[in-house]
Structure formats: C-alpha cells, structure tokens
N, C-alpha and C positions, 0 to 999 in steps of 0.2 A: 348711277345706275347702265350699265355696258352690257349687251348681249356677247358672250364668247364667241371667238373665234370656231370654234366646234359646234355650240349651237347655230353659231351661222347657215355652217354648214350643214348642218343638219336639216335646217328651214329647206336652204335649196333643195337638198336630196330628196326631200318630201314632197316641195312642189312639184319636182321634176316626175316622183311617182305616180303621181295623180294623173299627169301626160300621159304614161307606159298605160296602154291597151291591153297588155297582158296584167296587169294590177289582181291582184289575187281578189275575192270579193271579202273575206272573212278579212284582209289588212284592210281594204276601206273601209267597213264598218269600224274597223280599231280607231283610224285616222279622224272620223265625221264624227264631231260632238253629237249628242242626242235632238238638242234643237240647232242644228245645220240647216242654214239654209243659204241660196245664192239666186242671184239676179244674174241671170246667163245674158252673154252678146246678142242676146235674139231679142230678150226684155221679158223673157220666161220667166218665173219665179219655180226654181228648185228645191223642193225639200229634201231633207235623208233619203227616205224612203223610195225619193224617184230616182236619186242620184243612185242609189243602189242597185235598183230594181233596174236601169239603163244598162243598154247589152254594151261595152266597150267598143269606140272605133278606132280603127289607125289611125293615127293624124302625125302626119308629118310636120312635124315643129322643131323649131332651133334649139340646138343647147350648147352653153349654158344659156341660159333664159335672158334676154334682152334685158337692160335697165335693172337690174334685181339688185332691191333695198329691202333693209330691215328696220321699222321702227318702233324702238322701246315705247310702249304704250302705259305698261304696269308693270310690275315687277314680272308679271307672270302671264305678260299680255304682248304679243308684236301685231305688226302689221307688216304684211309683205308685200313690196307692190313690182311688178315688172311688168314685163310688153311680151306678147306671143304675136307668131307669126308661124301660122299654120297652110297650107294646102291644101283645100276641099273641093272637092270636084272639079280638080286643075286650078284653080282659081286662088291665089293667097289672101288671107285673112288676116288683117292687124288689129292688135287687141290689148288696150289697158286693163292688167287685173291687177286687185287687191284682195289679199284675203290677210283674215284675222284668225291667230291661232292664241292656243290656249296653253299654259304647261300645266301638265296634271300630274300626278302619282306614277301614273302609267304612261308619259312621254308627252309630248306634243299633238296637240287637238286642232281641228279644223272645225272654228264654229260657225264662218261667213267668208264668202267670196262673191265679187263682183268681177264681170269683163264688160268693158265698153270699147265695141268698136271706135276704129280713126284709121283714116287713109294718110297716106304720105305724100 
C-alpha cells in the first residue's frame, strides 16, 4: 500500500490551505470532519465548531512546509507531519505538526491535528 505522488501533492496543498488566512469558511467546513478536534500548540483543545468560528489571522509562515512527511496508516487514512515556523507579534514560533486525514467519497477530510512547540 502506497500513496500516489498526486495524493501526496494534494495533501500538502490542503495543509498549506489551512494556513491561508483567506480560506473560505465553506471550504474549511468541507475539509474538517464532523468529529474533528485539535490539540493546539498552546495546549487548548479546539473542536470543529471552535475552529470554524475563529477569525483567521494572517500568519507569516514558511512554504513549502519544512520536514513534510506522509505516513499511510490504512488504505484510507494518512498521518501528515511537518514543522511550522511563523512569526507572531514579531517572534518566530516553531511547532511540530501532526494531522490525521481520512479519504472519503468527497475527498480528504481532516479528522485530527496537533501542534507541539519546540525551540531551535
């Protein structure tokens, strides 16, 4: 079992879209699974409704996403990991990121995300 290069590119694009402060709310709702939740880098737990209700903030992040990797967990489930580095209030914050995506008949849905801060 392997993931295709096309799917690899699609998943990387989807992760990058989630960093876009101009992401359309309807599109965000399509990407987040009904049971989505996140352990944020702050330690806060975010549920789907919280994430959708949050006003997107402009983030100066690095693309392509550093250390981007995809691990196939099942035929229709992948874990995506990468590091993020973005500037927030003049300070660069580094975070290890992990996402669980499920392949559905409508495309990929994000089911879980976690951000863990780290220092260089």
